[in-house]
C-alpha positions as CSV (number, residue, x, y, z in Angstrom):
1,K,105.1,70.4,132.2
2,C,103.4,67.2,131.2
3,E,100.7,69.0,129.3
4,V,103.3,70.9,127.3
5,H,105.1,67.6,126.6
6,E,101.8,66.1,125.4
7,R,101.2,69.0,123.0
8,K,104.7,68.8,121.7
9,F,104.5,65.0,121.3
10,A,101.4,65.6,119.2
11,A,103.4,68.1,117.1
12,L,106.1,65.5,116.3
13,S,106.2,64.8,112.6
14,D,104.4,61.6,111.6
15,D,107.6,60.0,110.4
16,S,109.3,60.6,113.8
17,E,110.6,57.4,115.4
18,F,109.2,58.7,118.7
19,K,105.6,59.4,117.6
20,T,104.2,56.0,118.7
21,D,102.1,54.7,121.6
22,A,105.2,52.9,122.8
23,F,107.0,56.2,123.6
24,K,103.9,58.0,124.7
25,T,104.0,55.8,127.9
26,A,106.7,58.2,129.2
27,L,104.4,61.2,129.3
28,I,103.2,60.7,132.8
29,P,103.3,63.5,135.4
30,Q,104.9,61.3,138.0
31,L,107.7,60.5,135.5
32,M,108.6,64.1,134.8
33,S,111.8,65.3,136.3
34,E,111.8,68.1,138.9
35,D,112.7,71.6,137.7
36,D,114.9,74.0,139.6
37,D,115.0,77.8,139.1
38,E,118.1,78.8,137.1
39,T,120.3,81.5,138.7
40,N,123.1,83.5,137.2
41,E,126.6,84.1,138.6
42,E,125.3,86.8,141.0
43,G,122.7,84.3,142.3
44,R,119.7,86.1,140.7
45,L,116.9,84.2,139.0
46,T,117.1,84.1,135.2
47,G,113.5,83.3,134.7
48,R,114.2,79.9,133.3
49,Y,113.9,76.4,134.8
50,I,116.6,73.7,134.8
51,S,115.3,70.3,133.9
52,R,117.5,67.5,135.2
53,P,117.3,64.0,133.7
54,W,117.4,61.2,136.3
55,V,120.4,59.0,136.7
56,W,118.3,55.9,136.2
57,A,116.8,57.1,132.9
58,S,117.8,55.1,129.8
59,E,119.4,56.8,126.9
60,Q,116.3,56.0,124.8
61,R,114.1,57.8,127.3
62,N,116.4,60.8,127.4
63,Q,116.5,60.9,123.5
64,F,112.7,60.8,123.4
65,I,112.3,63.6,126.0
66,A,114.9,65.7,124.1
67,A,113.1,65.2,120.8
68,V,109.8,66.2,122.4
69,D,111.4,69.2,124.1
70,A,112.9,70.3,120.7
71,Q,109.4,70.7,119.2
72,Q,107.6,74.1,119.2
73,D,104.6,74.1,121.4
74,P,101.6,74.4,119.0
75,H,99.5,76.1,121.7
76,P,102.0,77.9,124.0
77,P,100.4,79.3,127.2
78,K,100.5,83.1,127.7
79,C,103.0,82.6,130.6
80,Y,105.5,79.8,129.9
81,T,108.9,79.4,131.6
82,I,111.7,78.2,129.3
83,R,113.4,75.0,130.5
84,V,117.0,74.3,129.9
85,R,118.7,70.9,130.3
86,G,120.8,70.5,133.4
87,E,123.1,67.9,134.9
88,T,121.8,64.5,135.8
89,L,120.0,64.2,139.1
90,D,121.0,61.2,141.2
91,V,117.7,60.0,142.6
92,A,116.0,56.6,142.9
93,I,113.1,55.5,140.8
94,L,109.8,56.5,142.4
95,R,107.5,53.9,143.8
96,I,104.1,54.8,142.2
97,Q,100.8,53.3,143.3
98,K,99.1,53.1,139.9
99,V,100.6,50.5,137.6
100,E,99.9,52.6,134.5
101,H,102.0,55.4,135.9
102,R,105.1,53.3,136.8
103,A,108.4,53.4,134.8
104,R,108.5,51.0,132.0
105,R,111.5,48.8,131.4
106,W,112.6,50.8,128.3
107,M,112.7,54.0,130.3
108,V,115.2,52.6,132.8
109,S,118.9,52.2,132.1
110,Q,119.7,48.5,132.4
111,E,123.3,49.3,133.4
112,W,122.0,51.4,136.3
113,L,119.5,48.6,137.3
114,A,122.2,46.0,137.2
115,Q,124.3,47.7,139.8
116,P,124.0,45.9,143.2
117,E,122.7,48.9,145.1
118,N,119.9,49.4,142.5
119,Q,118.7,45.8,142.0
120,K,116.1,46.4,144.7
121,Y,114.3,48.6,142.1
122,D,114.0,45.8,139.6
123,V,110.6,44.7,140.8
124,P,107.1,45.5,139.5
125,A,106.5,48.0,142.3
126,F,109.1,50.3,140.6
127,V,109.6,49.0,137.0
128,V,107.0,47.2,134.9
129,D,107.3,45.5,131.6
130,N,107.0,47.6,128.5
131,G,103.6,46.3,127.3
132,K,102.0,45.4,124.0
133,A,103.2,48.6,122.2
134,W,106.7,47.2,122.6
135,G,105.9,43.7,121.6
136,D,105.2,42.1,125.0
137,P,102.3,39.7,125.1
138,K,100.5,41.7,127.8
139,D,100.4,45.2,129.2
140,P,101.7,45.4,132.7
141,E,98.2,46.5,133.9
142,E,96.8,43.2,132.6
143,T,99.5,41.1,134.2
144,I,99.2,42.7,137.7
145,S,95.4,42.6,137.5
146,A,95.6,38.9,136.8
147,Q,98.1,38.4,139.7
148,K,95.7,40.1,142.0
149,R,92.7,38.0,140.9
150,V,94.8,34.8,141.5
151,K,95.7,36.0,145.0
152,I,92.1,36.7,145.8
153,Q,91.0,33.3,144.5
154,K,93.7,31.6,146.7
155,K,92.5,33.4,149.8
156,E,88.9,32.4,149.0
157,V,90.0,28.7,148.6
158,A,92.0,28.9,151.8
159,A,89.0,30.4,153.7
160,R,86.7,27.6,152.4
161,K,89.1,24.9,153.5
162,R,89.2,26.5,157.0
163,E,85.4,26.4,157.2
164,K,85.3,22.6,156.6
């Protein structure tokens, strides 16, 4: 699914508002919604998948994914299953180990994040800043790397003090 999105992203017209490095940050396998098999009224498989946007996804992210999905795949695989848009899926934001794969702030609905039961997700383990492509002074990878360096330095200083 992610490979198809990457090919379709590349096929966006050069004047598309979405053909920027800023939006490309959403094309991460961990940030692709799950697909379900579509069934008809009799319960038989139709041969299509239902892609369900996440409840926490921002309108901007949903518009970006819809624009990418609307593109023709320039190199379609021999066996490709058509995906149709389904109802919103009510799941929490995934906690992703690698910083570069985490949801960026622009991808997450601020209204959803502001709800008391969802505020626990408004931390860098789940949602990171947008990065330089969106006008931030640093990319989240740089910020978290610097924080880790400071933490290590503090431990080293504390260890030296204990030795004295």
